[in-house]
N, C-alpha and C positions, 0 to 999 in steps of 0.2 A: 480876351477871358470866354470861358466857355459857350456861353450867352454870343458872339460873334465873330465870325466864318470869311477869313477872307479867303474866298475863291476862284482866282484868276484863272481865266480865260482867252484863251488865242483862235482868235475866230477866221482870221483869211478873212479876204475882202467879198466875201456872197454878205449877202443883208441876212437875208436865213439861217443864215450859225450864231446867227450876231442875234438873232428872236430865239435858236432853241435854249442857246446856253442862257439868257435872262431867262427863261420859260423848268430852268433843271435847274435855277437859283433858287426862281421863289418852291417848287417840289422839297426842292432838298431844304428848306424852309422851314413847308409844314411839315416835311413830315418831321422836322425835331419837335415840333407838339405835341406830334402823334409820341413820340420816342418817351419825350422826358413830362409827358402827363402838364405840360400847364402853358407857354408863350410860346412860338413861333424862334428859332436862335435868328439878330438879325444874319443875312449873307448879303455881299456886298463882295458881285460878280466885274471888276473892271475887265475890262476888253480891251486885250495886251498881246502883244509881238514882239516877246521874249526870243532868244530857242532854246533843243535842250541844257542848254551847258545854264543859259543865267534862270531857268524857273528851279532847275538842281538847286543852284545857288541858294537860290530861295528855303527853299527846300529843307537845306540842311539849316541857314542858318535861323531857321523856325523851330527848327532841331522835329520838324511834323518826321509821321513814317513816310517812310520812302514811297510805300503803295497805295497811299494816297493821290499819288500820281502814275495811276500803273501804267504802262511802258508795253506793258505784253499784246496784242494786237489774237490774243488763244485766248480763248475759255479755260482755262488753270492754275492756280492760285497763285505760282510761282513761272514767272519770264519766264518762257524758251530759249531765249537769248538770240531766235535766226529769225525770229519776223523785224518788217521795218522796225517796232517802235522801237523792242529793242537792243534794237543796232543804235540805233537814235540816240537812247537811258545807256549806253558801252559807247559814242564813242564821249558822250557827255562827261560822266566818272574820269574820263581822262585827259578832257579835256581840263576838269581840274584838280588834275594831278591823283587822284580818290580811286579807287582800287574796288569793282563793278562784287556789291555785296552779292554772288552771285547767290540764290533761295538762302539768303536770307531779306528780303522783299520777299512779303506774303500780303496780297490784295484785301482793300476794305474796302 
């Protein structure tokens, strides 16, 4: 529902990355309270170790906007297609037998 957000985070082996992810989840929760003018949404940020194909599969199953897992490392509104992040997402689409939705992904 709209009061509950699940935001899986891939942090790797560094404890600082886990702490940063938890801090981001807390800030996201607080920001939703400001946006909605009420109480904060519950944000669950499970620490996961999924590859891009598995994350993409979860996004597709949840019918979530693909821009919610922004792949591009460039500061622009659509993926550049050339950076490491974009390349990994293109490979994930290929792994799942999906066409890369070039130009349809917008940053959320």
